[in-house]
RODO-2510 file (C-alpha; in nm, 4 decimals, decimal comma):
residues 515
     n   res          X          Y          Z
     1     m     5,7454    -7,5191    10,5360
     2     n     6,0127    -7,3075    10,3681
     3     k     6,1744    -7,0661    10,6191
     4     n     6,2007    -6,7882    10,3626
     5     f     5,8290    -6,8180    10,2952
     6     v     5,7515    -6,7952    10,6685
     7     w     5,9657    -6,4817    10,7094
     8     t     5,8015    -6,3280    10,4039
     9     i     5,4569    -6,3816    10,5554
    10     f     5,5766    -6,2438    10,8901
    11     w     5,7236    -5,9216    10,7476
    12     t     5,4214    -5,8705    10,5226
    13     i     5,1861    -5,8877    10,8210
    14     f     5,4222    -5,6730    11,0336
    15     w     5,4450    -5,3876    10,7829
    16     t     5,0739    -5,4084    10,7022
    17     i     4,9884    -5,3561    11,0701
    18     l     5,2523    -5,0824    11,1147
    19     l     5,1462    -4,8899    10,8073
    20     t     4,7806    -4,9238    10,9039
    21     i     4,8545    -4,7669    11,2429
    22     f     5,1000    -4,4927    11,1455
    23     g     5,0611    -4,4382    10,7718
    24     t     5,3332    -4,4561    10,5067
    25     t     5,4528    -4,0970    10,5270
    26     e     5,5124    -4,1200    10,8991
    27     i     5,7321    -4,4260    10,8644
    28     f     5,9246    -4,3607    10,5468
    29     a     5,9303    -3,9919    10,4699
    30     e     5,9026    -3,6369    10,5835
    31     n     5,7387    -3,3619    10,3855
    32     k     6,0072    -3,1502    10,2204
    33     t     5,7697    -2,9196    10,0372
    34     l     5,5663    -2,6226    10,1478
    35     p     5,1853    -2,6380    10,1403
    36     e     5,0496    -2,4704     9,8284
    37     d     4,8567    -2,1985    10,0110
    38     i     5,1726    -2,0958    10,1979
    39     k     5,3736    -2,0988     9,8728
    40     t     5,1144    -1,8696     9,7173
    41     e     5,1584    -1,6162     9,9964
    42     f     5,5353    -1,6095     9,9472
    43     v     5,4879    -1,5519     9,5752
    44     k     5,2591    -1,2579     9,6565
    45     a     5,5282    -1,1106     9,8790
    46     n     5,8019    -1,1659     9,6189
    47     i     5,9954    -1,3890     9,8597
    48     n     6,2400    -1,6391     9,7086
    49     l     6,1487    -1,9829     9,8420
    50     e     6,5170    -2,0690     9,8700
    51     n     6,5345    -1,8066    10,1438
    52     v     6,2598    -1,9702    10,3485
    53     g     6,2899    -2,2461    10,6067
    54     l     6,0088    -2,4284    10,7876
    55     y     6,0476    -2,7205    11,0279
    56     i     5,7533    -2,8679    11,2211
    57     q     5,7576    -3,1830    11,4329
    58     n     5,5023    -3,3571    11,6541
    59     l     5,6184    -3,3907    12,0147
    60     n     5,3435    -3,6083    12,1596
    61     k     5,2616    -3,8960    11,9301
    62     a     5,4952    -4,1886    11,8561
    63     p     5,6629    -4,1799    11,6188
    64     q     5,7268    -3,8044    11,6497
    65     k     5,6307    -3,7266    11,2945
    66     i     5,8082    -3,4453    11,1086
    67     l     5,5228    -3,2634    10,9378
    68     i     5,7457    -3,0352    10,7331
    69     n     6,1200    -3,0149    10,6784
    70     y     6,1646    -2,7435    10,4200
    71     n     6,5263    -2,6282    10,3849
    72     g     6,5864    -2,7702    10,7305
    73     e     6,9563    -2,8358    10,6680
    74     k     7,0314    -2,4926    10,5209
    75     l     7,2107    -2,2350    10,7377
    76     f     7,0019    -1,9266    10,8207
    77     k     7,0635    -1,6042    11,0109
    78     p     6,8606    -1,6437    11,3309
    79     a     6,8410    -1,2806    11,4545
    80     s     6,6937    -1,2859    11,8065
    81     v     6,5863    -1,6496    11,7795
    82     m     6,9530    -1,7018    11,8754
    83     k     6,8376    -1,6189    12,2289
    84     l     6,6740    -1,9622    12,2458
    85     v     7,0152    -2,1214    12,1973
    86     t     7,1915    -1,8946    12,4458
    87     t     6,9315    -1,9280    12,7211
    88     y     6,9011    -2,3051    12,6860
    89     a     7,2792    -2,3468    12,6845
    90     g     7,2782    -2,1402    13,0032
    91     i     7,0227    -2,3736    13,1608
    92     l     7,2251    -2,6795    13,0593
    93     n     7,5623    -2,5503    13,1798
    94     l     7,4877    -2,3106    13,4638
    95     g     7,1484    -2,4279    13,5870
    96     t     6,8394    -2,2223    13,6622
    97     d     6,9618    -2,1512    14,0188
    98     f     7,2833    -1,9877    13,8968
    99     v     7,3447    -1,6309    14,0186
   100     w     7,5939    -1,3650    13,9138
   101     q     7,8063    -1,2151    14,1910
   102     t     7,9156    -0,8549    14,2414
   103     k     8,1886    -0,8347    14,5063
   104     i     8,2665    -0,5377    14,7292
   105     y     8,6156    -0,4791    14,8746
   106     a     8,8157    -0,1917    15,0233
   107     d     9,1843    -0,1370    15,0984
   108     n     9,1030    -0,0449    15,4570
   109     k     8,8432    -0,1211    15,7225
   110     v     8,5702     0,1271    15,8020
   111     n     8,6081     0,2928    16,1434
   112     e     8,3395     0,3211    16,4102
   113     d     8,2371     0,6625    16,2777
   114     g     8,1484     0,5135    15,9387
   115     i     8,4541     0,6579    15,7641
   116     l     8,6438     0,4556    15,5075
   117     n     8,9938     0,5990    15,4771
   118     g     9,0730     0,4185    15,1564
   119     n     8,9422     0,3079    14,8193
   120     l     8,6202     0,1152    14,7621
   121     y     8,6362    -0,1580    14,4956
   122     i     8,3363    -0,2970    14,3101
   123     f     8,4179    -0,6071    14,1048
   124     g     8,1708    -0,6681    13,8226
   125     g     8,0531    -1,0255    13,7864
   126     g     7,8491    -0,9894    13,4683
   127     d     7,5174    -0,9358    13,6490
   128     p     7,2496    -0,8430    13,3903
   129     n     7,0043    -0,7536    13,6673
   130     l     7,1812    -0,4607    13,8390
   131     t     6,8937    -0,2204    13,7850
   132     f     6,8450     0,1029    13,9791
   133     d     6,6440    -0,0876    14,2420
   134     e     6,9013    -0,3670    14,2771
   135     l     7,1887    -0,1195    14,3002
   136     y     6,9900     0,0695    14,5636
   137     k     6,9686    -0,2525    14,7673
   138     l     7,3414    -0,3163    14,7260
   139     l     7,4424     0,0323    14,8377
   140     t     7,1898     0,0331    15,1215
   141     k     7,3532    -0,2839    15,2503
   142     l     7,6941    -0,1135    15,2358
   143     f     7,5591     0,2008    15,4020
   144     v     7,3460     0,0394    15,6751
   145     e     7,4818    -0,3099    15,7472
   146     y     7,8499    -0,2271    15,6966
   147     n     7,8264     0,1288    15,8299
   148     v     8,0090     0,2936    15,5393
   149     k     7,8939     0,6545    15,5448
   150     r     8,1917     0,8510    15,4145
   151     i     8,4485     0,7374    15,1587
   152     n     8,7740     0,9318    15,1723
   153     g     8,9256     0,7391    14,8821
   154     n     8,8294     0,6567    14,5260
   155     i     8,5446     0,4398    14,3950
   156     i     8,7009     0,1834    14,1625
   157     f     8,4821    -0,0046    13,9153
   158     n     8,6625    -0,3237    13,8147
   159     n     8,5608    -0,4540    13,4705
   160     s     8,8307    -0,7183    13,4285
   161     l     8,6086    -1,0295    13,4175
   162     f     8,5426    -0,9995    13,0427
   163     n     8,8168    -0,9404    12,7896
   164     l     8,6425    -0,7151    12,5388
   165     s     8,8932    -0,5884    12,2860
   166     d     8,8672    -0,2348    12,1489
   167     e     8,7840    -0,3778    11,8105
   168     l     8,4813    -0,5653    11,9423
   169     q     8,3694    -0,2688    12,1486
   170     n     8,3933    -0,0142    11,8698
   171     t     8,2549    -0,1997    11,5692
   172     l     7,9227    -0,3500    11,6738
   173     a     7,6963    -0,0458    11,6414
   174     e     7,8720     0,0913    11,3334
   175     d     7,8781    -0,2431    11,1538
   176     f     7,5325    -0,3560    11,2591
   177     d     7,3042    -0,0573    11,2066
   178     g     7,4879     0,2620    11,3022
   179     y     7,2620     0,3491    11,5968
   180     k     7,5251     0,4045    11,8640
   181     f     7,2756     0,5429    12,1191
   182     a     7,0394     0,2451    12,0857
   183     p     7,0190     0,0451    12,4118
   184     y     7,0447    -0,2848    12,2220
   185     n     7,3902    -0,1846    12,0925
   186     v     7,5391    -0,1393    12,4411
   187     i     7,8650    -0,3286    12,4997
   188     p     7,8130    -0,5914    12,7749
   189     k     8,0704    -0,5019    13,0399
   190     p     8,0937    -0,7036    13,3648
   191     l     7,9812    -0,4096    13,5792
   192     i     7,6812    -0,2435    13,4220
   193     f     7,4081    -0,0499    13,6019
   194     d     7,0567    -0,0519    13,4545
   195     l     7,2003    -0,1977    13,1338
   196     q     7,3658     0,1400    13,0646
   197     t     7,0303     0,2848    12,9652
   198     l     6,8684     0,6113    13,0686
   199     n     6,4910     0,6491    13,0818
   200     l     6,4387     1,0084    12,9639
   201     l     6,1125     1,2021    12,9816
   202     f     6,0808     1,4948    12,7365
   203     y     5,8119     1,7547    12,8131
   204     l     5,7197     2,1215    12,7713
   205     d     5,7278     2,3565    13,0691
   206     a     5,4961     2,6529    13,1334
   207     k     5,7053     2,8685    12,8988
   208     n     5,6795     2,6133    12,6178
   209     q     6,0472     2,5233    12,6599
   210     i     6,1737     2,1663    12,6263
   211     q     6,2709     2,0035    12,9535
   212     v     6,4157     1,6564    13,0127
   213     k     6,4356     1,4510    13,3287
   214     t     6,5355     1,0965    13,4153
   215     l     6,3042     0,8283    13,5523
   216     p     6,3851     0,7558    13,8288
   217     q     6,5516     1,0842    13,9197
   218     l     6,9314     1,0779    13,9041
   219     s     7,0459     1,3760    14,1087
   220     q     7,4084     1,3575    13,9964
   221     l     7,3259     1,3882    13,6257
   222     v     7,2892     1,7424    13,4929
   223     i     7,0904     1,7587    13,1685
   224     n     7,1536     2,0556    12,9397
   225     t     6,8690     2,1215    12,6944
   226     k     6,9847     2,4602    12,5600
   227     n     7,0521     2,3089    12,2175
   228     l     6,7126     2,1390    12,1884
   229     i     6,4835     2,3107    11,9382
   230     l     6,1077     2,2769    11,9118
   231     s     6,0300     2,2617    11,5402
   232     k     5,6971     2,3869    11,4073
   233     n     5,4516     2,1412    11,2572
   234     n     5,4460     2,1092    10,8807
   235     k     5,0752     2,1421    10,8066
   236     n     5,1020     1,9767    10,4658
   237     k     5,2922     1,6735    10,5867
   238     n     5,1334     1,6441    10,9277
   239     k     4,7690     1,7392    10,8943
   240     n     4,6629     1,5137    11,1821
   241     k     4,9432     1,6337    11,4094
   242     i     5,0738     1,2813    11,4535
   243     c     5,4125     1,2555    11,6178
   244     p     5,6479     1,0584    11,3885
   245     k     5,7724     0,7305    11,5371
   246     d     6,1346     0,8206    11,4703
   247     w     6,1167     1,1697    11,6248
   248     e     6,4147     1,1029    11,8532
   249     d     6,6500     0,9634    11,5858
   250     n     6,8138     1,2999    11,5111
   251     l     6,8990     1,3770    11,8750
   252     i     7,2689     1,3905    11,9607
   253     y     7,4075     1,3214    12,3074
   254     t     7,7425     1,4438    12,4352
   255     n     7,8669     1,4475    12,7910
   256     k     8,1480     1,5496    13,0193
   257     q     8,2345     1,5418    13,3845
   258     a     8,1753     1,8634    13,5783
   259     n     8,5121     1,9997    13,6885
   260     n     8,4323     2,2654    13,9459
   261     k     8,5200     2,2109    14,3116
   262     n     8,1604     2,1572    14,4207
   263     s     8,0641     1,9253    14,1350
   264     n     8,0624     1,6080    14,3508
   265     n     8,1577     1,3978    14,0451
   266     k     7,8458     1,5024    13,8551
   267     i     7,8141     1,4195    13,4850
   268     i     7,6750     1,6776    13,2413
   269     l     7,4639     1,5413    12,9553
   270     n     7,4111     1,7735    12,6563
   271     i     7,1195     1,6949    12,4267
   272     a     7,1005     1,8672    12,0881
   273     g     6,8581     1,8449    11,7977
   274     s     6,5045     1,9334    11,6972
   275     i     6,1786     1,7828    11,8188
   276     p     5,8490     1,8274    11,6283
   277     e     5,6144     2,0480    11,8284
   278     n     5,3248     1,8039    11,7966
   279     c     5,5271     1,5353    11,9744
   280     l     5,5193     1,7250    12,3029
   281     q     5,2027     1,9345    12,2797
   282     n     4,9588     1,6770    12,4133
   283     k     5,1736     1,4598    12,6353
   284     p     5,5356     1,3986    12,7399
   285     q     5,7456     1,1515    12,5443
   286     k     5,9485     0,8800    12,7140
   287     i     6,2470     0,7124    12,5502
   288     y     6,5223     0,4717    12,6492
   289     v     6,8669     0,5708    12,5284
   290     a     7,2305     0,4732    12,5876
   291     a     7,3424     0,8350    12,6118
   292     l     7,6382     0,7692    12,8447
   293     n     7,9255     0,5267    12,8150
   294     n     7,9613     0,2441    13,0672
   295     f     8,1857     0,4333    13,3083
   296     e     7,9833     0,7559    13,3048
   297     n     7,6592     0,5648    13,3472
   298     n     7,7998     0,3726    13,6444
   299     v     7,9220     0,6964    13,8024
   300     v     7,5804     0,8619    13,7687
   301     f     7,3854     0,5707    13,9138
   302     f     7,6251     0,4990    14,2025
   303     n     7,6748     0,8662    14,2877
   304     s     7,3036     0,9525    14,2751
   305     i     7,1959     0,6647    14,4983
   306     w     7,4848     0,7192    14,7408
   307     h     7,3912     1,0854    14,7857
   308     q     7,0253     0,9898    14,8227
   309     l     7,1225     0,7585    15,1103
   310     g     7,3146     1,0411    15,2729
   311     g     7,6620     0,9110    15,1945
   312     k     7,9621     1,1256    15,1076
   313     i     8,2517     1,0730    14,8659
   314     f     8,5784     1,2671    14,8819
   315     g     8,7604     1,0842    14,6072
   316     k     8,7188     1,0181    14,2354
   317     f     8,5579     0,7472    14,0282
   318     i     8,7984     0,5216    13,8385
   319     e     8,7455     0,2362    13,5909
   320     e     8,9891    -0,0539    13,6044
   321     n     9,0095    -0,3237    13,3367
   322     q     9,3007    -0,5250    13,4743
   323     k     9,3014    -0,8006    13,7340
   324     i     9,4299    -0,6944    14,0735
   325     s     9,5349    -0,8992    14,3748
   326     l     9,2760    -0,9317    14,6501
   327     e     9,5364    -1,0387    14,9037
   328     n     9,5698    -0,7024    15,0798
   329     l     9,2075    -0,5920    15,0376
   330     h     8,9377    -0,5999    15,3020
   331     y     8,6327    -0,8019    15,1942
   332     f     8,2913    -0,6513    15,2648
   333     f     8,0322    -0,8741    15,0959
   334     t     7,9065    -1,0402    14,7772
   335     y     7,5808    -0,9278    14,6223
   336     n     7,3978    -1,2068    14,4406
   337     s     7,1812    -1,1386    14,1373
   338     k     6,8431    -1,2789    14,0519
   339     s     6,8639    -1,6404    13,9383
   340     l     6,9199    -1,7481    13,5790
   341     g     6,5684    -1,8951    13,5826
   342     e     6,4286    -1,5469    13,6509
   343     t     6,6693    -1,3759    13,4114
   344     i     6,5752    -1,5709    13,0997
   345     k     6,2185    -1,4346    13,1141
   346     p     6,2998    -1,0741    13,0126
   347     i     6,5613    -1,2100    12,7730
   348     n     6,3140    -1,4177    12,5744
   349     k     5,9813    -1,2453    12,6342
   350     f     6,1116    -0,8965    12,5582
   351     s     6,4204    -0,9900    12,3565
   352     n     6,6683    -0,8033    12,5760
   353     n     6,9963    -0,8030    12,3860
   354     v     7,2401    -0,6761    12,6492
   355     m     7,1155    -0,9241    12,9099
   356     t     7,1567    -1,2051    12,6570
   357     r     7,5101    -1,1034    12,5674
   358     l     7,6041    -1,0914    12,9349
   359     l     7,4675    -1,4447    12,9745
   360     y     7,6532    -1,5549    12,6625
   361     l     7,9841    -1,4235    12,7985
   362     s     7,9061    -1,5960    13,1297
   363     l     7,8495    -1,9431    12,9805
   364     p     8,2043    -2,0657    13,0682
   365     l     8,1863    -1,9399    13,4301
   366     k     8,0961    -2,2756    13,5846
   367     n     8,3601    -2,4988    13,4311
   368     s     8,6639    -2,2850    13,3539
   369     n     8,9850    -2,2210    13,5441
   370     n     9,0440    -1,9102    13,3356
   371     n     8,9468    -1,6002    13,5312
   372     t     8,8952    -1,3867    13,2218
   373     f     8,6237    -1,4583    12,9701
   374     s     8,5799    -1,3454    12,6126
   375     l     8,3500    -1,3644    12,3143
   376     e     8,5845    -1,6123    12,1471
   377     k     8,5737    -1,8374    12,4523
   378     s     8,1936    -1,8268    12,4622
   379     n     8,1706    -1,9060    12,0888
   380     k     8,3648    -2,2238    12,1603
   381     t     8,1931    -2,3058    12,4897
   382     i     7,8379    -2,2948    12,3551
   383     k     7,9171    -2,5606    12,0937
   384     e     8,0817    -2,7755    12,3617
   385     i     7,7771    -2,7473    12,5876
   386     l     7,5347    -2,8446    12,3121
   387     a     7,7552    -3,1286    12,1851
   388     k     7,7821    -3,2707    12,5383
   389     h     7,4036    -3,3105    12,5330
   390     n     7,4001    -3,4527    12,1795
   391     i     7,2494    -3,1395    12,0258
   392     s     7,4407    -3,0946    11,7043
   393     f     7,5325    -2,7405    11,6010
   394     d     7,8560    -2,8537    11,4336
   395     n     7,8045    -2,6416    11,1227
   396     a     7,6779    -2,3385    11,3101
   397     i     7,8592    -2,0051    11,3121
   398     f     7,8373    -1,8125    11,6387
   399     d     7,9665    -1,4616    11,7047
   400     n     7,6962    -1,2922    11,9100
   401     g     7,4768    -1,4513    12,1741
   402     a     7,1814    -1,2188    12,1180
   403     g     7,1477    -1,2477    11,7388
   404     l     7,2718    -0,8938    11,6647
   405     s     7,4816    -1,0326    11,3848
   406     r     7,4801    -1,1029    11,0151
   407     k     7,7481    -1,3684    11,0608
   408     t     7,5722    -1,5987    11,3082
   409     k     7,4042    -1,8875    11,1239
   410     f     7,2628    -2,2298    11,2000
   411     s     7,0118    -2,4751    11,0554
   412     l     6,6506    -2,5310    11,1490
   413     y     6,7390    -2,8979    11,1939
   414     s     6,9787    -2,8048    11,4751
   415     l     6,7298    -2,5645    11,6297
   416     n     6,4578    -2,8296    11,6199
   417     a     6,6899    -3,0726    11,7973
   418     l     6,7375    -2,8135    12,0715
   419     l     6,3625    -2,7591    12,1052
   420     i     6,3032    -3,1333    12,1381
   421     h     6,5822    -3,1681    12,3948
   422     a     6,4391    -2,8790    12,5968
   423     w     6,0924    -3,0355    12,5822
   424     n     6,2279    -3,3519    12,7434
   425     n     6,4373    -3,1674    13,0025
   426     k     6,3154    -3,1468    13,3637
   427     k     6,3715    -2,7699    13,3374
   428     m     6,1309    -2,7525    13,0426
   429     p     5,8683    -2,5453    13,2319
   430     e     6,1162    -2,2644    13,3114
   431     f     6,2378    -2,2579    12,9516
   432     i     5,8955    -2,2566    12,7859
   433     q     5,7488    -2,0074    13,0337
   434     s     6,0236    -1,7631    12,9358
   435     l     5,8919    -1,7481    12,5774
   436     p     5,6315    -1,4962    12,4613
   437     i     5,2773    -1,6341    12,4570
   438     f     5,1157    -1,5837    12,1181
   439     g     4,8886    -1,2777    12,1331
   440     e     4,9194    -1,2389    12,5118
   441     d     5,2566    -1,1045    12,6219
   442     g     5,6107    -1,0068    12,5319
   443     t     5,6981    -0,9365    12,1700
   444     l     5,3863    -1,1235    12,0496
   445     k     5,1269    -0,9291    12,2478
   446     k     5,0159    -0,6451    12,0200
   447     r     5,0405    -0,7906    11,6701
   448     y     4,8412    -1,1068    11,7424
   449     a     4,6104    -0,9905    12,0224
   450     n     4,2975    -1,0695    11,8176
   451     s     4,4182    -1,3952    11,6637
   452     i     4,1970    -1,7038    11,6790
   453     y     4,5111    -1,8880    11,7916
   454     k     4,5767    -1,6534    12,0820
   455     g     4,7404    -1,8367    12,3721
   456     q     4,8177    -2,1549    12,1763
   457     a     5,1898    -2,0981    12,1129
   458     h     5,5085    -2,0067    12,2970
   459     l     5,7350    -1,8505    12,0334
   460     k     6,0557    -1,6472    12,0183
   461     t     6,0694    -1,3842    11,7464
   462     g     6,3742    -1,2529    11,5626
   463     h     6,4007    -0,9483    11,3343
   464     i     6,6893    -0,7648    11,1728
   465     n     6,7082    -0,6120    10,8252
   466     g     6,6294    -0,8859    10,5723
   467     v     6,5464    -1,1385    10,8452
   468     k     6,2155    -1,2337    11,0068
   469     n     6,2049    -1,5518    11,2126
   470     v     6,0021    -1,7272    11,4771
   471     a     6,0549    -2,0530    11,6671
   472     g     5,9144    -2,2401    11,9645
   473     y     5,6147    -2,4554    12,0483
   474     y     5,2541    -2,4766    11,9320
   475     q     4,9662    -2,6532    12,1106
   476     t     4,6737    -2,7749    11,9005
   477     t     4,3082    -2,7626    11,9990
   478     h     4,3435    -3,1352    12,0791
   479     g     4,6233    -3,0592    12,3249
   480     n     4,9132    -3,1966    12,1202
   481     r     5,2429    -3,0062    12,1051
   482     y     5,4579    -2,9335    11,8009
   483     t     5,7915    -2,7646    11,7492
   484     i     5,7947    -2,4808    11,4965
   485     s     6,0948    -2,3139    11,3354
   486     f     6,0009    -2,0666    11,0632
   487     f     6,2772    -1,8512    10,9097
   488     i     6,2756    -1,5967    10,6275
   489     n     6,6136    -1,4535    10,5209
   490     d     6,5175    -1,2372    10,2243
   491     e     6,5695    -0,8700    10,1403
   492     n     6,1991    -0,8328    10,0583
   493     v     6,0835    -0,9400    10,4041
   494     a     6,0613    -0,5768    10,5183
   495     t     5,7819    -0,5040    10,2697
   496     m     5,5799    -0,8200    10,3410
   497     q     5,2151    -0,7413    10,4095
   498     n     5,1035    -1,1009    10,4620
   499     y     5,3427    -1,2336    10,7279
   500     y     5,0531    -1,2434    10,9752
   501     d     4,8519    -1,4544    10,7282
   502     i     5,1370    -1,7012    10,6762
   503     i     5,1735    -1,7587    11,0504
   504     h     4,8044    -1,8445    11,0642
   505     l     4,8324    -2,0740    10,7628
   506     i     5,1121    -2,2623    10,9402
   507     f     4,8889    -2,3075    11,2443
   508     d     4,6016    -2,4136    11,0143
   509     y     4,8278    -2,6753    10,8570
   510     i     4,9273    -2,8193    11,1942
   511     e     4,5648    -2,8354    11,3081
   512     s     4,4546    -3,0113    10,9884
   513     n     4,7306    -3,2726    11,0269
   514     d     4,6841    -3,3265    11,4005
   515     k     4,5244    -3,6695    11,3697
***
């Protein structure tokens, strides 16, 4: 029998069986068009389809069919979906057990009476978790275990770990959105207490005067409210006495250090502006604001806790941005942060920008001999980490680890590759559990609380002006998992009324094709 004839029969039978099992589209092609019902919704919203990307792939069934690859190779602005890349790169390079270290030194030993006749040095290690409570633990350890009760020298905050040029420090807020008091625009310095954010409570006293206090109480911060005005309600514009969402946007914060002899290094915060009367009539208003710069914020937190513990300071607070020799310093202890595995949860679930940027700057910490780290170094390192694990972001542009950028861009194809790699990683549970659960927690809790698909997806959201994205994992009613990357980079996205409907149509499409 002719050999060619035999091989023809063989391959005919082989492909017939294969195509019967998997279907032609799963073997030969991927869908590069959008479903018609989803297209219709974009037309309604006046969204240009060239500004839309959608990538969906099956994770469970072999072959792992790509349901949709629409504009998958195009570069998009990710906004906060960038946090997926930063946190997973952190897992790959640093590991989930990684901790940041804050080191405490002095230029003299403490005597038996608890007096330190010298300077106290605190070396920032990039810890994103140094909240009020964590700093309280650190200083309690210094006060109780190391018997430091009185410091006769200066408190020196060393911020030399990261090289943050003046240009980078001064342009982000102005270039990005102009909100310089917004907590998300805080510059990520190596030593940062409570993410340089004050929790302020505005309320009316018995005399109907505006008062402001911090939560928790910071005794070494003096808040001046003399220039705060309570504006009367405009009956025509505000018939229902609803407090406008942006009531705090016109408030201005200025500060200075108290200079009298008994000031104890206190910082004075002046708040000026007007507040609508109906905002404070029924209940106090709480806001988070970056009203102090890094140094002033660190002074207030350290000084307040130290006085609360009963400690005394007879020197000044100083910020140092240069490396100094540790050779002649006395080492007290190292304070370890929460682990990276714990840290990525608030980063992804609540989209914390400053924590993400601190992680981004820390990416080279494990494998670099250079003792100073920079944004430029992290931009290079993240590509190296991903490439080492065969996750291609070759064409990507990185310049901000949190997504607060209009320059950062990458493709949905690259993002999908990362999601697949993470799915197959032994650290997959930690990564996926850090993502908001659809309709249940994090940034996805309120908007989708009543969705029929509640609880079936772990997704990271991303929003800046002209950008609305989401990416992560979806689980069907049959228990199969899919990756989803859905990006819209269009100026009309802000006025979309049917984004919620499109998300549900995407889930509908996956369910109908989950065979």
